[in-house]
N, C-alpha and C positions, 0 to 999 in steps of 0.2 A: 217548457225545461232545462233553459238557463236558472229561472226563482226554485226547480227542486235542487239541479244544482248548489242555490248557492243555501240554499237548508242543508240540501246536508251537512255541507261544510263546521255550516254552522253547528249543527245537532256532533261533528268529530274534535271541535274547539272545544267545548261544554264536555263531553270526556276525557276530552284528554287532558284540560286544566281537577277534571273532578281528580283522573289520575296521582296526579302530582300533588291534590291534598291528602290520600288519602293516602300516599306510600310517605308522606311531611308525616303524617300522623304515627301510618307504623314505625314509625323511626324513631318518633317521640314517646309512645307505647316501649319500644323494645328501652331503653333510656331509661327512664322510666321505673321500667320492670327488673334493668337489672341494678338500678340504685338500692333497689328494697331489697334483693336478693343477697344483697352485698350488705345492707343493718343485719336482718336478716340471717348470717351469716355470723355476723362479729358478735351478737345477741347470744349466739347457741355459741359459741365458744370461749364468750367470758362464765359463762355457768355450765358447773358441773358435771362433771359427765364421769358414772360410774367405770369402772377399768373393766367388772365382764362387758360391757357391751361397747368397748370399743374391737374386741375381739375380730377373731377373722370367723366366717361359720365355720369356718371347718374343727378349729382347735374349741368356743361351743359347744356344739354337739359331741367331742368328747369329752368333755367337762359335764354334760348331759350325760351322756352315756354313765360316767362315771357315778355319779347324783345317783342311776339309777336301777347299776348291774340290782342281782341278785343272788345272793350266796348262802341265806338262811332260809327258815320257812318267816320268820316274822319279815322277813326284806319283800319276798314274796306277798305276805298275804301286803302290803302297804304299795305296792310298788304300782297297783292302777290308780290308788287315790295320787300318790307323789305325781305323777306323770301330772292328774287334771291339776294337782299345786302349782307345776312348771308351765305347765300351756300357757294359764289364767296370767303367770306376770308382766306378759307383751306380747303384740303383736308378735314382732322378732321372735320370741322365744316359741309361741305358738305356731310362727312358721315352719322355725328351728325342729321342733317336735315331731312335728308332721309333714315333714319333708327329706326325715331322715330313714330309710329303712332299718338301720339300723341300730335302732332305736324301739325298733318293733320284732327286733329278731327273736328277739327270749318270750320265750312261751311259757306261761304258765296251767296247769291242767289240777286245779284244784277245788274243792266246796266252795271257797272259799270266792273263787272270783265267777264271777258270770257271764254267760253266755258270748255275745257282743262286745266281751272284750276279747276273749282267745279268738276270735270271726277278726276284729279290725284288724287285730296283730299280723295274720296271716295275709288280710287283702295289703294293708300297708309296711310290709315288711317285701313285698316285693317278690324281687330274685333275691335276695338276703340268704346265706345259710341260716336254717333257725339250730336253735336253743329248747329240746324241749324239757319240761320240766315241768314229773309226776310227783306228785306227794300227798298225804291225807287221807288222800281211801285208803279204807280197813277191807270194806268192804266190793266187789262189785255191782255198782250201786247200776240202780235206769241212768241215772246223768250222765252216768263215768263214760256210755258211748257216744253218748251228744257233745261230750266235749273232744273226744279221739274222731266226730265225723271231720272236720274244718280240718286239721290238722292232716290226718293219713294219705290223703290226697298231694302230699308235698314231702314224700320221704327222700325222693331224690335229690332235698335241700336240705335233707339233716342233720346239723354238723356235733351236735353234741345229744345226746341223748339224758337225764337222771330222772331215777326211780326210786322213791322212798316209800315203799306203803308194807302193807299189808301181805303177807306171804299171798291170800287167792287171786286180788287184785294181780302182784306181779306177776305172778305163776300162767295168768289169763291173758297177760296182757303182752310179754315173752313168747309165747305160745304161737299166736297172732302176729304177732313180730315178723316170726323165726319165720313168713310165706312169704315177703315181702323185700324190693332189692333198696339199697341201703349205698349207694356208689360216692357218698361223701363223708359216709360216719364215718369219727375220724374218737370219739372217743362214749364210751360206757360206762355210767354206774349205775348198779344197782340192789340198793340192800333194804333185804328184808325185815320185817319183823321175826320173823319163824325158817327155816333152813324149811329147802325149796330144790327142789332140780329144774332146770331150764336149757329148753332149747335154741337158746340165740345169746348173742350173739353167734356166727357161724364164716366162716371163710370165705364161701358160696354170697351169701348177701350183704357182709362187708369187708368192698374188698379191702381197702385203704383203714383199718380200721387198729387203731397204733396204742389207743388208753385206754382200763382192761379195768374194771375194778367189781370186785365182787364181794355183798358181804352175806352170810348167810343164803349164800346161790349156790352153788351148785353147777360146774358144766360136761358133758359129757370125757371121761375119762379121755376121747382120743379125739377130742379137738382143738384142744389147747396143741398137741404139737402142729397144727395145720392154723393156729393166729400168730404166726412169723414172723409180723410185722408186727409187731407189739414192742415199746418203746417205755411204756408203764404200762405193769402188772401188781394188781389189790387179790391177793386173794383173802379172808376171812370166813371162818365157819369149821363149818366137818366133810373132809373129802368124803369119811363113809365109806364108799363100795370101790375109792380109787385102786388100784397094785400099780403104779408106776414101774418098770427098772432103772438102772441107775442109768443117768445121760442119752436118758430115749423121749425128751422135750426140746430142740431147740429150740431158742428166741435168740439168733444173730442180731436184732436190734436194741435189743430190751437194755435201759438203762438205769429203770426203780426200781427193785421188789416191793411189798409189801405184802408179807404174809403174818399171818395170826393163827392156822390150820393145828387137829387135833393127830397132825404125825408130820411135820417139819420136815426133821428126815430125811423120810423120802423124799418126799418133792426138792428140799436143796439138791441128795445123789442124783436127784433127773435131769436137771436143768441147765444144760447148756447156756450159757450167756456170758464172752468174753468182753463183750462193753458195757457188763454195767457196770453202774459209779456209781447208785445208794442201792443199802439195804437196811427196809425194817422190819425189825422183833419182834412180834409179841406171843407167847404161846406159855401155856402150864406142862409141857410135854415134862417130865418127872425121870424119863432119858436120856442120852448124852443128845446132840443135836447136831454140832460142827464137826462130830470125828468121822475121821474118814474120808471130808472132802481138804484138802490139809491143799493150799495157794488155790483152788479152785476160781476163788476169783479175783484175779488179779488189778483189776482195776479197777475193785471198785474204792472209793475215798468214803465215802463219809455210810457212818452205824451208827446207827440207832436201837436199844435196847430198852423195852421196856420193861421186861422179868430176866431173873435171874433163871441157869439151865441152868446142868446134871453137868453142864462139860467144864475142862480143869481152862484155866487163863489161855494158857497155852495154844488149846486148840480153837478158839477164838480167833484170838492172834494169827494161827497161822492159815484160817481159812481166807482171811481176809488180811496178808504183811504191810499191808501200803497207804493204809486209814491215816487220812489227814482230818479228819473233825470225827471225832465222838459222842455223843450222844446218850446219858443215862438217865435215872430214874433211884428211886429211893435205894435200888442193890446195892447203889456206886459204893460203899463202899466195902462191901465184900469181895466186889472185882477192883479197889485199887488195892487192900491185900492183896490176894494174889496176881496183880503185877509188875508186887516188890521186887517176886525174884528174877522177873525176866526184862530186866538192866535194857538186853538186844532188842526188843524188842517193839516194833511201830515206833520204829523214827525218822520216817517221814508224818509226824501226828504234830498239827499247828496248833487246832482248838479242840477244847473238851467244853460239852457242853452237860451242867444239873442241872434237871430240871424238877421238879416238885417233892423237894426235898423240905422234909420235918429235922424241924427247928435240934428238934433232941438228935438227929441220928447225921445234922449237918456237921457239924465238929470235928467225929470218926471220918467224916468222910474229908474233909479240909484233911486232919493228918498224916490219912492213909496215901493220900496225895502227894504229902509237904515228903515224903518216908519216897515214896518213887520220885519225885522229880532227884532229893539231891542222889538217891544210887542211879541212875538211869547214867547214860550216855548225856555226857555234851550236844546239843543241837545247834546249829549257823541259825538256826532261827525260837528266837523267843516261845513259849506255848501261852497262848490266852485261854484260860479257864471264863465259860460263861456260866450263874448263877442265878436261875429266869422259873418265878414264882413262888419260889420260895415260900412254905405253909409255916403260917404266922399264928400258936396257936394265941390265948388271950394271956397267959403268963407273962407270954415275951414282950417284954415293951418298951423294950432299948436298943434300937436300933443300931443307933452307933454304939453299943462292945459287939454287933455281932458287924458290922466291918469295922471296925478293928480289929477284929476276931482275923479276919479274913485277910487281911495285910500285915495283919503280923507272919502269919502263916506264908502268905503266896508272895508276895511282891521282892523275894527274894530268887524265886523263882517265873517266876510268873505274870505277867499282867494280865488283869481278871475286872470285871462287871458286872452285878448287882441288874437285874432287868426284873420289875414286873412286883419288888416290896412294898408295904408301902412305911412312910414316915414315920416315925410312931410320937415321938414325941418332940417339942419344939425344937425350932432351928429359922436359922438370920441366912435370908439367900440379902446375896448383894448381884449387880449387875453392872459394876464400876466398867469393865472389858467385854470384848462380844464372848468370854465366855459363862457362861453359868456356874458362880460358886458358892457355896452349900457350907453355913457354919454348924456343923453335931457335937456335937456333948461328947469331949475325950475321947475323937478323931483327927487325926491329924486330916492339914488342908490339900493335902496330894491324892487322899484316896476322893475325894464329891470332885474333881474339877472339870470335869469334862461335860457328857451332856445327860442330859435326863430323856429319859422314855415312857410316856405318858399313857398308859392303858384305856383304853378309848371301849367298854367290852361291847355295846352297837356297833361298831365295825369293825369289830376282831375278825382276824384272818382264817375264815375258814369252810369247808364246803361241805358241811355236818349238815345233813336234815335232819334235825331230832322229832321225834314222835310227838305230836302232843297229842293231851284228853280232847275227848269230844266235843266236852264241853267246851272247851277252848274255841274250840272250833268254830261250834253253835253263836259261843257271846259274839264274834266276830260278824258272822256273820248277817250279827243284827244289827252289829254299828250301818256295816253295808246297807240293811235294807232301808235305814230311818235317814241316812243321807241320799237316796235315792241312788235309781238302774248304773252305774256308769257307764256299760252301754249308751243310753240313754241321751247321758250331759256331755260325752263323742257329737251325737248325733245336730247338736245345737250347735257345735261349735263356728261352724259358719258365719257367725254372728260375726257386724262388724265394728272393728275395733280402734275409727278414729277419736271415741270419745276417747279410750282410753287412751289413744297416742298421744292426745291434748292435751289432755290430763302430765302425763309422762313429760312432754317438754314441758 
């Protein structure tokens, strides 16, 4: 018994000695690891790091969302390929793209998208509100229903719906949607290639709808008064059988109205919109439009006229007496000529935008505008005039002459700017100060001394989905087929990025 006790004590002493050695070794390993970690951090800090890689995840996701935004047909077609390219930049970018539902919330159903792409967007968007885009479908082809199948069960998440298709597809789709419920749908934009009657949206299945855009589509006339929550309304096309009584359409929340219809006078007299602030008008109506509605829209501050009307200028000014920003196109010369006799109107006007004027009518419009400035009552705040998208025929070669003409005519009465007009002659640019200066032949230096806006056509702000030819769609589809199916690429995206990360470091 005593011998066994000695053996146990000897073994305990050995184990405690071994424990001390292991603990000491652990301390040494930890100390060595800390030294190595400090060395690595020092080397990493000494290496240049891209600013974008230092951004917080939330800010990086917002940048990626902007880069992947879809506001045109071309961007919709390129979206899958762009998302694939951005996800391949690094593991961090891939993780942000794959794990950010908002980056998958815009779903485009068009022939150039693969069906797996639609299904993956639905899955990865999780519970995020969806923006649905349907375009390029001219006929209700067999594949069209297949694209709708993954998204129809999620109508409770639809936030916006954009449909730019042929009339047959639009009519069929909207008829099917009229039987469903959309509790979160806020915006509907339907633009058909031909006039068609539609049954959607309704006040019952879209209870929170506040933006409605219809082009070549007609709602039942009894439905419009029920959409009382609208804040934005665009109606373009033929009203046809509509017969609206004066002040029969009450839209108490409406703030923006755009109309290009065949009977604008009837619609204007029917609408009651006490909160309306923006009015955009275009019509070929040969009769008076604004007569009989004096001071009907007292809160309208922004008026944009694309076409002329048979109304006297006074009728337009009386219909919108408190305008602050007025925009007009090629009919501006005649409008300002009529305005010269009304010097007491639009006393709150702050800004005038003249858009897409031809060179041969620009000088006449400027002269009429100058005469009105001379005669109108003085105001506390000076006016600002903006010339944008001046049409430049080939025979006009001297930009300096144009700017000099504008300066001589307007500098005593207002400030002005010229936007989106190409420089047609040699210039000298200096940047000795933070302000950009340009020297143009024959132009006073004070004319061009502020900012220049560069026209970037591939990122131009627009939500218009223009129709494209079927041949173009086929060519794009062929390109996608050559590069491989986009859905298959995402299925293989769970590969290890360790090698790539090592290269990045």
